[in-house]
C-alpha positions as CSV (number, residue, x, y, z in Angstrom):
1,M,-61.6,-26.8,87.5
2,G,-59.4,-24.3,85.7
3,K,-60.0,-22.1,82.7
4,V,-62.0,-23.3,79.7
5,L,-61.2,-22.1,76.1
6,G,-63.8,-22.1,73.4
7,I,-63.0,-22.2,69.7
8,V,-65.3,-22.2,66.7
9,G,-64.1,-23.8,63.5
10,E,-64.9,-25.9,60.4
11,Y,-61.5,-27.7,60.4
12,N,-61.9,-28.3,56.7
13,P,-59.4,-30.0,57.1
14,F,-57.5,-29.5,60.4
15,H,-54.1,-28.0,59.2
16,N,-51.0,-26.5,60.7
17,G,-52.6,-23.0,60.8
18,H,-55.4,-24.4,63.0
19,L,-52.8,-26.1,65.3
20,Y,-50.9,-22.8,65.6
21,H,-54.1,-21.0,66.5
22,L,-55.0,-23.6,69.1
23,E,-51.5,-23.6,70.7
24,Q,-51.3,-19.8,70.8
25,S,-54.9,-19.5,72.2
26,K,-54.0,-21.9,75.0
27,K,-50.8,-20.0,75.8
28,M,-52.6,-16.6,75.8
29,T,-55.4,-17.8,78.1
30,S,-53.6,-20.3,80.3
31,S,-56.6,-22.5,79.7
32,N,-56.8,-26.1,81.1
33,Y,-59.6,-27.3,78.8
34,T,-60.6,-26.6,75.2
35,V,-64.0,-27.1,73.6
36,A,-64.5,-26.7,69.9
37,I,-67.9,-25.8,68.3
38,M,-67.3,-27.4,64.9
39,G,-69.2,-27.3,61.6
40,G,-70.4,-30.6,60.3
41,N,-70.6,-32.0,56.7
42,F,-71.4,-28.7,55.0
43,T,-69.9,-25.3,55.3
44,Q,-70.8,-21.6,55.8
45,R,-69.6,-20.7,52.3
46,G,-72.2,-23.0,50.7
47,S,-70.0,-26.0,50.0
48,T,-69.1,-29.4,51.4
49,S,-66.7,-30.5,54.1
50,L,-63.8,-32.3,52.6
51,I,-64.2,-35.2,55.0
52,D,-67.0,-36.2,57.3
53,K,-67.7,-34.6,60.7
54,W,-66.4,-37.6,62.8
55,S,-63.1,-37.6,60.9
56,K,-62.7,-33.9,61.5
57,A,-63.6,-34.4,65.2
58,E,-60.9,-37.2,65.4
59,A,-58.3,-34.8,63.9
60,A,-59.3,-32.1,66.4
61,I,-59.1,-34.5,69.4
62,Q,-55.7,-35.9,68.2
63,N,-54.3,-32.3,68.1
64,G,-55.4,-31.0,71.5
65,I,-59.1,-30.3,71.5
66,D,-60.8,-31.9,74.6
67,L,-64.4,-31.7,73.5
68,V,-65.9,-31.4,70.0
69,I,-69.5,-30.2,69.8
70,E,-71.3,-30.1,66.4
71,L,-72.7,-26.8,65.2
72,P,-76.1,-27.8,63.8
73,V,-76.4,-27.6,60.0
74,L,-79.0,-24.8,60.2
75,Y,-76.2,-22.5,61.6
76,T,-73.3,-24.1,59.7
77,T,-74.8,-23.3,56.3
78,S,-76.2,-19.9,57.2
79,S,-75.0,-16.4,57.0
80,A,-72.0,-15.2,59.0
81,E,-74.4,-13.6,61.4
82,N,-76.5,-16.7,62.1
83,F,-73.4,-19.0,62.0
84,A,-71.7,-16.9,64.8
85,D,-75.0,-16.5,66.7
86,G,-75.5,-20.3,66.9
87,A,-71.9,-20.9,67.9
88,I,-72.0,-18.3,70.7
89,K,-75.4,-19.5,71.9
90,I,-73.9,-23.0,72.4
91,L,-70.7,-21.8,74.1
92,D,-72.7,-19.5,76.4
93,S,-75.2,-22.2,77.3
94,L,-72.4,-24.4,78.6
95,K,-71.9,-22.0,81.5
96,V,-68.3,-23.1,81.9
97,V,-66.4,-21.3,79.1
98,D,-64.1,-18.5,80.0
99,Y,-62.7,-17.5,76.6
100,I,-63.5,-17.6,73.0
101,S,-60.6,-17.4,70.6
102,F,-61.0,-16.8,66.8
103,G,-58.5,-16.3,64.0
104,A,-58.6,-13.0,62.1
105,E,-56.3,-10.7,60.1
106,T,-55.9,-8.6,63.2
107,S,-55.3,-9.4,66.8
108,D,-56.8,-6.1,68.0
109,V,-60.2,-7.1,69.4
110,D,-60.9,-3.4,70.3
111,I,-61.0,-2.5,66.6
112,L,-63.4,-5.4,65.8
113,N,-65.5,-4.4,68.8
114,K,-66.1,-0.9,67.4
115,F,-67.7,-2.5,64.3
116,A,-69.6,-4.9,66.5
117,D,-71.0,-2.1,68.7
118,V,-72.4,-0.3,65.6
119,L,-73.9,-3.5,64.2
120,Y,-75.4,-4.5,67.6
121,H,-76.9,-1.1,68.5
122,E,-77.7,-0.1,64.9
123,P,-77.8,3.7,65.5
124,R,-80.3,5.6,63.4
125,K,-77.7,7.3,61.3
126,Y,-76.1,4.0,60.4
127,K,-79.5,2.5,59.4
128,I,-80.2,5.4,57.1
129,L,-76.7,5.0,55.5
130,L,-77.3,1.3,55.1
131,S,-80.7,1.8,53.5
132,H,-79.1,4.3,51.1
133,E,-76.3,1.9,50.1
134,L,-78.8,-0.9,49.5
135,S,-80.8,1.3,47.2
136,K,-77.8,1.3,44.8
137,G,-78.5,-2.3,44.0
138,I,-75.3,-3.7,45.5
139,S,-75.0,-6.8,47.8
140,Y,-75.9,-6.6,51.4
141,P,-72.3,-7.3,52.6
142,K,-70.9,-4.5,50.4
143,A,-73.7,-2.1,51.4
144,R,-73.0,-2.8,55.1
145,E,-69.3,-2.3,54.5
146,N,-69.9,1.1,52.8
147,A,-72.3,2.2,55.5
148,L,-69.8,1.4,58.3
149,M,-67.0,3.2,56.5
150,I,-69.1,6.4,56.2
151,Y,-70.5,6.1,59.7
152,L,-67.2,5.6,61.4
153,N,-65.5,8.1,59.1
154,D,-62.4,6.0,58.7
155,I,-62.4,4.5,55.2
156,R,-58.8,3.2,55.4
157,K,-59.2,1.3,58.6
158,C,-62.7,0.0,57.6
159,V,-61.4,-1.4,54.3
160,N,-58.5,-3.1,55.9
161,V,-60.8,-4.8,58.5
162,L,-63.9,-5.5,56.4
163,S,-62.0,-7.0,53.5
164,S,-61.4,-10.2,55.4
165,P,-64.0,-12.9,55.9
166,N,-62.4,-13.9,59.2
167,N,-62.5,-10.4,60.5
168,I,-66.2,-10.2,59.6
169,L,-66.9,-13.5,61.4
170,G,-65.0,-12.2,64.4
171,I,-67.2,-9.1,64.5
172,E,-70.2,-11.4,64.4
173,Y,-68.9,-13.4,67.4
174,L,-68.5,-10.1,69.3
175,K,-71.9,-8.9,68.3
176,A,-73.5,-12.2,69.5
177,L,-71.6,-12.0,72.8
178,K,-73.2,-8.6,73.4
179,K,-76.6,-9.9,72.3
180,Y,-76.5,-12.6,74.9
181,K,-74.8,-10.5,77.5
182,S,-72.2,-13.3,77.8
183,N,-69.3,-13.2,80.2
184,I,-67.1,-15.1,77.8
185,M,-64.0,-13.0,77.1
186,P,-63.0,-12.8,73.4
187,I,-59.4,-12.9,72.1
188,S,-58.2,-12.8,68.5
189,I,-55.1,-14.6,67.1
190,A,-53.7,-13.0,63.9
191,R,-53.5,-15.4,61.1
192,Y,-49.9,-16.7,60.5
193,E,-48.5,-16.4,57.0
194,S,-51.4,-17.7,54.9
195,A,-54.6,-15.6,54.5
196,Y,-58.1,-17.1,54.4
197,N,-59.0,-18.2,50.9
198,D,-55.3,-17.8,49.8
199,S,-54.6,-20.4,47.1
200,S,-50.9,-20.3,47.7
201,Y,-48.8,-21.6,50.6
202,S,-45.7,-20.7,52.5
203,G,-43.4,-23.1,54.4
204,N,-45.6,-25.5,56.3
205,I,-48.7,-23.2,56.5
206,A,-51.5,-23.1,54.0
207,S,-55.1,-22.1,54.1
208,A,-57.8,-24.7,54.0
209,T,-58.7,-23.4,50.5
210,A,-55.1,-24.0,49.3
211,I,-55.1,-27.5,50.8
212,R,-58.4,-28.5,49.1
213,N,-57.0,-27.2,45.8
214,I,-53.9,-29.3,46.3
215,I,-56.0,-32.4,46.9
216,K,-58.0,-31.7,43.8
217,N,-54.7,-31.7,41.8
218,N,-53.5,-34.9,43.6
219,G,-50.6,-33.1,45.3
220,F,-50.6,-35.5,48.2
221,D,-46.9,-35.4,48.9
222,I,-47.1,-31.6,49.7
223,L,-49.8,-32.3,52.3
224,R,-47.3,-34.0,54.6
225,R,-45.8,-30.6,55.5
226,L,-49.1,-28.7,55.6
227,L,-51.0,-30.9,58.1
228,P,-50.2,-32.3,61.5
229,S,-49.3,-36.0,61.1
230,S,-52.5,-37.3,62.7
231,S,-54.6,-35.1,60.5
232,Y,-52.7,-36.2,57.4
233,S,-53.2,-39.8,58.3
234,I,-57.0,-39.3,58.8
235,L,-57.2,-37.5,55.5
236,I,-55.3,-40.1,53.5
237,K,-57.4,-42.8,55.1
238,N,-60.6,-41.1,53.8
239,I,-59.1,-40.6,50.4
240,K,-58.2,-44.4,50.2
241,Q,-61.8,-45.2,51.3
242,G,-63.3,-43.0,48.7
243,H,-64.9,-40.8,51.4
244,I,-63.7,-37.4,50.1
245,I,-66.2,-34.7,49.0
246,P,-64.1,-32.0,47.3
247,D,-66.9,-29.4,46.9
248,I,-70.6,-28.9,46.2
249,S,-70.2,-29.7,42.5
250,V,-70.3,-33.4,43.5
251,F,-74.1,-32.8,44.1
252,E,-74.8,-30.6,41.1
253,K,-77.2,-33.1,39.4
254,Q,-79.2,-33.5,42.7
255,I,-79.3,-29.7,43.1
256,I,-80.5,-29.0,39.6
257,Y,-83.0,-31.9,39.8
258,N,-84.4,-30.4,43.0
259,L,-84.7,-26.9,41.5
260,R,-86.4,-28.3,38.4
261,K,-88.9,-30.3,40.6
262,M,-89.6,-27.3,42.9
263,E,-92.3,-24.8,42.1
264,T,-91.1,-21.2,41.9
265,S,-93.1,-20.5,45.1
266,E,-91.1,-23.2,46.8
267,I,-87.8,-21.7,45.7
268,A,-89.0,-18.4,47.1
269,M,-89.2,-20.1,50.6
270,L,-85.5,-20.9,50.5
271,P,-83.4,-18.7,52.9
272,D,-81.6,-15.8,51.2
273,V,-84.0,-15.8,48.3
274,T,-85.5,-12.2,48.0
275,E,-86.7,-9.7,45.5
276,G,-87.9,-12.2,42.9
277,L,-84.6,-14.1,42.8
278,E,-86.6,-17.3,42.7
279,F,-87.6,-16.6,39.0
280,A,-83.9,-16.2,38.0
281,I,-83.0,-19.4,39.8
282,K,-85.9,-21.4,38.2
283,K,-85.0,-20.1,34.8
284,A,-81.3,-21.0,35.2
285,A,-82.1,-24.5,36.5
286,N,-84.3,-25.1,33.5
287,S,-81.5,-24.1,31.1
288,C,-78.3,-25.8,32.3
289,N,-77.0,-29.0,33.7
290,N,-73.9,-28.1,35.7
291,L,-73.2,-26.0,38.8
292,N,-70.7,-23.6,37.2
293,D,-73.2,-22.5,34.5
294,L,-76.0,-22.3,37.1
295,L,-73.9,-19.9,39.3
296,N,-72.8,-17.8,36.4
297,I,-76.3,-17.3,35.2
298,I,-77.8,-16.4,38.6
299,K,-75.1,-14.2,40.2
300,S,-75.1,-10.5,39.9
301,K,-73.7,-7.5,41.8
302,R,-76.7,-7.7,44.1
303,Y,-76.1,-11.4,45.0
304,T,-72.6,-12.8,45.8
305,S,-71.5,-16.2,44.6
306,T,-71.3,-17.3,48.3
307,R,-74.9,-16.3,48.9
308,I,-76.0,-18.1,45.7
309,Q,-74.1,-21.3,46.7
310,R,-75.8,-21.2,50.1
311,I,-79.2,-21.0,48.4
312,L,-78.3,-24.0,46.2
313,L,-77.2,-25.9,49.4
314,Y,-80.6,-25.1,51.0
315,A,-82.3,-26.6,47.9
316,L,-80.1,-29.7,48.2
317,L,-80.8,-30.1,52.0
318,G,-84.4,-29.0,52.1
319,I,-83.8,-26.1,54.4
320,T,-86.4,-23.3,54.4
321,K,-86.7,-19.8,55.7
322,K,-89.0,-21.2,58.5
323,D,-86.2,-23.6,59.5
324,I,-83.7,-20.8,59.8
325,D,-86.2,-18.7,61.8
326,I,-86.6,-21.6,64.2
327,S,-82.8,-21.8,64.6
328,K,-82.7,-18.1,65.5
329,K,-85.1,-18.5,68.4
330,T,-83.8,-21.8,69.7
331,T,-81.0,-22.6,72.1
332,P,-79.4,-25.6,70.4
333,Y,-78.7,-29.0,71.9
334,I,-75.1,-30.1,72.7
335,R,-74.3,-32.8,70.1
336,V,-71.0,-34.5,71.2
337,L,-68.9,-35.7,68.3
338,G,-65.7,-36.4,70.1
339,L,-63.9,-36.1,73.4
340,N,-61.0,-37.3,75.5
341,N,-60.9,-37.8,79.3
342,R,-60.7,-34.0,79.8
343,G,-63.7,-33.6,77.6
344,K,-65.5,-36.3,79.6
345,F,-64.9,-34.3,82.7
346,L,-66.1,-31.1,80.9
347,I,-69.4,-32.8,80.0
348,S,-70.0,-33.7,83.7
349,E,-69.2,-30.1,84.7
350,I,-71.5,-28.7,81.9
351,A,-74.3,-30.9,83.1
352,K,-73.9,-29.6,86.6
353,A,-73.7,-26.0,85.5
354,N,-76.7,-26.1,83.3
355,P,-79.0,-29.2,84.2
356,K,-81.6,-28.1,81.6
357,L,-79.3,-28.3,78.7
358,E,-79.9,-31.1,76.2
359,I,-76.7,-33.1,75.8
360,I,-76.8,-35.6,73.0
361,T,-74.4,-38.6,73.3
362,S,-77.0,-41.0,71.7
363,V,-79.3,-39.9,68.9
364,K,-81.7,-42.8,69.5
365,R,-81.9,-41.9,73.2
366,F,-82.6,-38.3,72.3
367,Y,-85.5,-39.3,70.0
368,D,-86.9,-41.6,72.7
369,N,-87.0,-38.9,75.4
370,N,-87.2,-35.5,73.6
371,T,-90.4,-33.5,73.7
372,N,-89.0,-30.2,72.1
373,K,-90.3,-29.9,68.5
374,N,-87.7,-27.3,67.5
375,L,-84.8,-29.4,68.7
376,K,-86.2,-32.4,66.9
377,L,-86.5,-30.4,63.7
378,M,-82.9,-29.2,64.0
379,L,-81.5,-32.8,64.6
380,D,-83.7,-34.1,61.7
381,K,-81.9,-31.6,59.5
382,D,-78.5,-32.7,60.8
383,I,-79.3,-36.4,60.1
384,F,-80.6,-35.7,56.6
385,A,-77.5,-33.6,55.9
386,T,-75.3,-36.6,56.7
387,N,-77.5,-38.9,54.6
388,V,-77.1,-36.5,51.6
389,Y,-73.4,-36.1,52.2
390,T,-72.6,-39.8,52.1
391,I,-74.3,-40.1,48.6
392,G,-71.1,-38.4,47.4
393,Y,-68.9,-41.2,48.6
394,E,-67.3,-43.5,45.9
395,D,-67.8,-46.5,48.2
396,D,-69.8,-47.4,51.3
397,S,-72.5,-44.8,51.0
398,W,-74.3,-45.8,54.1
399,S,-77.2,-43.7,55.5
400,N,-78.1,-43.1,59.1
401,L,-74.5,-42.7,60.3
402,D,-75.8,-40.4,63.0
403,F,-77.4,-43.4,64.7
404,T,-74.5,-45.9,64.1
405,Q,-71.3,-43.9,64.3
406,K,-69.8,-43.9,67.8
407,I,-68.4,-40.8,69.6
408,I,-64.8,-40.3,68.8
409,K,-62.8,-40.9,72.0
410,E,-59.1,-40.6,73.0
411,I,-58.6,-42.0,76.4
412,K,-55.5,-40.8,78.3
413,A,-54.8,-40.3,82.0
414,F,-54.9,-36.7,83.2
415,V,-54.9,-34.7,86.4
416,I,-57.8,-32.4,87.2
417,N,-56.6,-28.9,88.1
418,H,-58.9,-27.3,90.7
C-alpha cells in the first residue's frame, strides 16, 4: 500500500509553516499516505484552540493530510510527556505507520535521541542529579534541563536543544517510541524562519503564536500571506460566524467560579497540583476576578505559567489526577475527524491490521456498543470539552456537536499504490 507518514500537531491554526513541514516530510519519506494526530479544542500549553477541531481538520485535509484523528483531551491538555505518549500510542496502534515527522529547531534526530535515552532509562546518576536540582525549589522542566546538562557534560549543546519547546516535545516522542518498542521511524524537520512562540513574522512564514496575536489586533489582511488560501478561508468563515476563541481568558469567569466553588481538597485532586499549591490557588481565586491577576498571584519559580494555565484548564474541564492516570494506562480509541479517499482507504487498512482497535466514526454508535469504561470516560471528557468550548462563541453556541457534526470529507479520485 506504500509508505504511511504520521504527524502530530495542534494546527492552531494551520499556517504556511505547517504546510512546509508537511511537504518536506512527504518528500523526505516518499510517503504515499499521511495521517495526522491532532489536538482538539484545547491545547497543551493550557489554552484554547483558535477555531474548533472540525474546522482545523478541514484545513488539514484541504492542505494534504489524508486522515485526521483527534488526540483525546486528556492528552492534549497534559504535560509534554503525556501529550507525546498519547500521540505515539495512537500512531503505533494503527499498525500501518512507517514514519513520524515532527518540527524542531534541529533536524538532527541523533542529538534528540541522546536526551531521550537518558530520560527513558533514567540512570541512577541522572536521578540523583534531578533530585538535587529539584531540592533547589525550581520548576521541574528547569531541574530536568540542569540535570541533563550536568549528566551529559555538554552545557552548550544542552542549552541550545532544551531551550526550545519543540525540541522538548520531539524528545518526548522519541522517548515514547522507545517505551512502546515501536518500529515507526522518526524524522525531524528544522523549523523554517519563524521560531515557536515567536511573536514576529518573516515573509510568508509566522508562528501560530504570531498569527493568533495578529488576529487579536484585527490584522486580517496580513493573514492572507501567512496562511494557505483554504486555511485562510476557513479562518475568516469562523471569524464571521463568531466562532473564534482567542485564548483561555474567554473562560476566566467560569474558571474562577469553579475554583471558588471547589473545596481545597478538590483543587488538590487536579493534575499538576502538588506540595500544597491548592491553598495558593484557592486564596488567589477568592481574591481576584480575572485570569491575568490569578496567574500572577499563583506563579512562582517552582511553577511555570504554562503549568498553572493547564491547572486552570483542568478546573474548567473537570479533569482530575485519576483521569490522567487512566489515560496513561489506556490505549485510546481512533476518533476520526476528517478524511479524503486516501484516508478512507487507510481506515480500511488500519481495521485489517488491528481488528481490536476501536475506530469511532459515529459517537452514538460507540456509546451503543462500547463496554470499555476507560474509553467511555475519555470520550465523555472530549464531549464535555467541546460543550464548554462552544460557550465561548458569540453566536450559535450549540452543545453536543460531537454527536451532530459530520466527519469532514474531501472526495477525490486517487490511485492506490501497492
